[in-house]
C-alpha positions as CSV (number, residue, x, y, z in Angstrom):
1,M,-49.4,57.0,96.4
2,S,-53.2,55.8,95.6
3,T,-54.4,56.6,92.4
4,S,-57.7,55.1,92.7
5,T,-60.6,57.2,91.8
6,S,-64.3,57.6,92.7
7,P,-67.0,56.7,90.3
8,G,-66.8,60.4,88.8
9,G,-63.2,59.8,88.0
10,C,-61.9,62.0,90.8
11,R,-59.5,61.3,93.5
12,P,-61.6,60.4,96.7
13,G,-61.1,63.2,99.4
14,C,-59.1,65.8,97.1
15,G,-61.5,68.7,96.1
16,A,-58.9,70.5,94.9
17,C,-61.2,71.7,92.0
18,C,-63.7,73.0,94.4
19,I,-61.0,75.2,96.1
20,A,-58.1,76.3,94.0
21,P,-60.2,78.1,91.0
22,S,-62.3,81.1,90.9
23,I,-66.1,80.5,89.9
24,S,-67.6,83.7,88.5
25,S,-71.0,81.8,87.8
26,P,-73.3,81.8,90.7
27,L,-74.0,78.4,92.6
28,P,-76.2,77.5,95.3
29,G,-75.1,78.8,98.5
30,M,-72.6,81.3,96.6
31,P,-74.6,83.5,94.4
32,G,-71.9,85.8,93.6
33,G,-69.5,82.7,92.6
34,K,-66.6,82.2,94.5
35,P,-62.9,83.7,94.9
36,A,-59.8,81.2,94.2
37,G,-58.5,79.7,97.2
38,V,-62.0,79.5,98.8
39,R,-63.6,76.3,100.0
40,C,-67.0,75.9,97.6
41,V,-70.0,75.6,100.1
42,Q,-70.9,72.5,97.8
43,L,-67.9,70.6,99.1
44,D,-68.6,68.1,101.8
45,D,-66.6,67.1,104.7
46,A,-65.4,64.4,102.5
47,N,-64.1,66.7,100.1
48,L,-67.1,65.4,97.4
49,C,-69.1,67.8,95.6
50,R,-72.8,68.0,96.6
51,L,-73.8,69.1,92.9
52,F,-72.2,66.4,91.1
53,G,-74.8,65.2,88.3
54,D,-76.8,68.1,89.7
55,P,-77.9,70.5,86.7
56,R,-77.3,73.0,89.0
57,R,-73.7,72.7,89.2
58,P,-71.9,75.2,87.2
59,A,-70.4,74.3,83.7
60,V,-66.8,75.1,84.8
61,C,-67.3,72.6,87.2
62,E,-68.3,70.1,85.0
63,R,-65.2,70.6,82.9
64,F,-63.0,69.6,85.7
65,D,-62.4,65.8,85.6
66,H,-59.7,63.8,86.9
67,D,-56.6,64.3,84.8
68,P,-53.2,62.9,86.0
69,E,-51.1,65.8,84.3
70,L,-53.4,68.6,86.3
71,C,-54.1,66.7,89.5
72,G,-50.5,65.0,90.0
73,D,-49.9,62.4,92.4
74,D,-52.0,64.0,95.4
75,R,-54.0,66.7,96.5
76,D,-51.2,69.1,97.2
77,E,-49.9,68.7,93.8
78,A,-53.5,69.4,92.5
79,L,-54.1,72.4,94.3
80,A,-50.3,73.9,93.4
81,H,-51.2,73.0,89.7
82,I,-54.7,74.2,89.9
83,E,-53.5,77.5,91.6
84,A,-50.7,78.2,89.1
85,L,-53.4,77.8,86.2
86,E,-55.5,80.3,88.1
87,L,-52.7,82.7,88.6
88,A,-52.0,82.7,84.9
89,T,-55.3,83.1,83.7
């Protein structure tokens, strides 16, 4: 499996942290935040955040970074790990 990462430190094409967790703070296009398991409207077709580096990006999103323990070896593992954390909190 490829472990290459994008300049932001994330696995290209993953987007798990923009889908699995809930976001309670407002973000552009989703003024009420987003529920867990719902794709963020700021996630583009390549599963990259359109708000990366933008001051409008929610603080919770800024805290997500590629962490091998959280992200696992592939997108499916990342989704499963983040979903488990979401359920536990």
